[in-house]
C-alpha positions in Angstrom: -167.9 -20.9 -126.2 -165.4 -23.6 -125.4 -164.4 -23.2 -121.8 -161.6 -25.8 -122.2 -159.5 -23.6 -124.5 -158.0 -21.8 -121.6 -155.1 -23.4 -119.7 -155.8 -24.4 -116.1 -154.1 -22.5 -113.3 -153.0 -19.7 -115.7 -151.9 -16.8 -113.6 -151.3 -14.1 -116.2 -153.1 -13.0 -119.4 -151.4 -14.7 -122.3 -150.8 -17.9 -120.3 -154.4 -18.9 -120.8 -153.7 -19.6 -124.4 -150.6 -21.7 -123.7 -147.8 -19.1 -123.7 -145.0 -19.4 -121.2 -144.6 -16.7 -118.5 -141.3 -15.6 -120.0 -143.0 -15.2 -123.4 -145.8 -13.1 -121.8 -143.2 -10.9 -120.0 -141.2 -10.4 -123.1 -144.3 -9.4 -125.1 -145.3 -6.9 -122.4 -141.9 -5.2 -122.3 -141.1 -5.2 -126.0 -144.6 -4.8 -127.3 -145.5 -1.5 -129.2 -147.4 1.0 -127.1 -149.2 4.2 -128.2 -149.5 7.5 -126.2 -151.9 10.0 -127.6 -152.4 13.7 -126.7 -154.8 16.3 -128.0 -153.8 19.9 -128.1 -156.1 22.9 -128.9 -153.9 25.0 -131.1 -153.9 28.8 -131.3 -153.1 30.7 -134.4 -149.4 31.5 -134.6 -146.8 29.9 -132.5 -147.6 27.1 -130.0 -144.3 26.4 -128.3 -143.1 23.9 -125.7 -146.1 21.6 -125.8 -145.0 19.1 -123.1 -145.4 15.5 -124.1 -145.8 13.3 -121.0 -144.7 10.0 -122.5 -145.0 7.2 -119.8 -141.7 6.5 -118.0 -141.5 2.9 -119.2 -140.7 4.0 -122.8 -137.3 2.9 -123.9 -137.5 3.6 -127.6 -139.6 6.2 -129.4 -140.5 4.4 -132.6 -142.3 7.3 -134.3 -145.0 10.0 -134.3 -148.1 10.8 -136.3 -150.5 13.7 -136.3 -154.1 14.2 -137.2 -156.0 17.4 -137.7 -158.8 18.4 -140.0 -157.2 21.2 -142.1 -158.8 21.1 -145.5 -157.4 24.2 -147.1 -154.2 23.5 -148.9 -152.7 26.7 -147.6 -153.3 25.6 -144.0 -150.3 23.3 -143.2 -149.0 23.8 -139.7 -145.4 22.9 -139.1 -144.0 20.9 -136.2 -140.7 20.8 -134.4 -140.1 17.8 -132.1 -137.4 18.1 -129.5 -136.3 15.2 -127.3 -133.8 15.9 -124.6 -132.7 19.2 -126.1 -132.1 17.7 -129.5 -134.4 18.6 -132.4 -135.3 15.6 -134.4 -138.0 17.1 -136.6 -137.6 20.8 -137.5 -140.4 22.8 -139.1 -141.9 19.8 -140.9 -145.4 20.1 -142.3 -147.9 18.2 -140.2 -149.6 16.9 -143.4 -146.5 14.9 -144.2 -146.9 13.1 -140.9 -150.7 13.0 -141.0 -152.1 9.5 -140.5 -154.0 9.7 -143.7 -150.9 10.7 -145.8 -148.5 8.1 -144.3 -150.2 5.5 -146.5 -149.3 2.0 -145.2 -147.3 3.3 -142.3 -148.9 4.0 -138.9 -146.3 6.6 -138.0 -143.3 8.6 -139.2 -140.4 6.4 -137.9 -137.8 8.0 -135.5 -136.3 5.1 -133.5 -134.9 7.3 -130.7 -133.5 5.7 -127.5 -135.2 6.9 -124.3 -134.1 6.7 -120.7 -137.4 7.0 -118.8 -136.5 10.6 -117.7 -136.9 12.3 -121.0 -138.0 15.8 -121.9 -140.1 15.7 -125.0 -141.7 18.8 -126.4 -143.4 19.9 -129.7 -143.6 23.3 -131.2 -146.4 23.9 -133.7 -146.6 26.9 -135.9 -150.2 27.5 -137.3 -150.8 29.6 -140.3 -154.5 30.2 -140.6 -157.3 29.0 -138.3 -156.6 27.3 -135.0 -157.9 23.8 -134.7 -157.4 20.8 -132.4 -154.4 18.5 -133.1 -154.1 14.9 -132.2 -150.6 13.6 -131.7 -149.7 9.9 -131.4 -146.4 8.7 -130.1 -145.5 5.1 -130.7 -142.9 3.5 -128.3 -141.7 0.4 -126.7 
């Protein structure tokens, strides 16, 4: 390993490879972040699942789900509410499943956040209850 590739007296990660402090700060504040949450669903309605997105989020880029429902008749639906406004209403989770989004990592939303947001998800399960992984992409 070449020890000389890191800049001398670099105070923050990113500066070691020659980036300026302003560039490193900008990358930190505008870089995409992911918050994941796993929920053990029950059969029927699962309402007001609280999403505790970190307070530094300023823009909710999108959401994706993952669960292992194999049967075609098992397609839970999701309703996403942000600050009392429904942005996704009764959409099939398979449509936002990471495996079905193809090249995209998430279903885009681009919702402005304030840092004091109330985010909740309602899931309606027809069939067997299974764990659900939710990923929220934000900056």
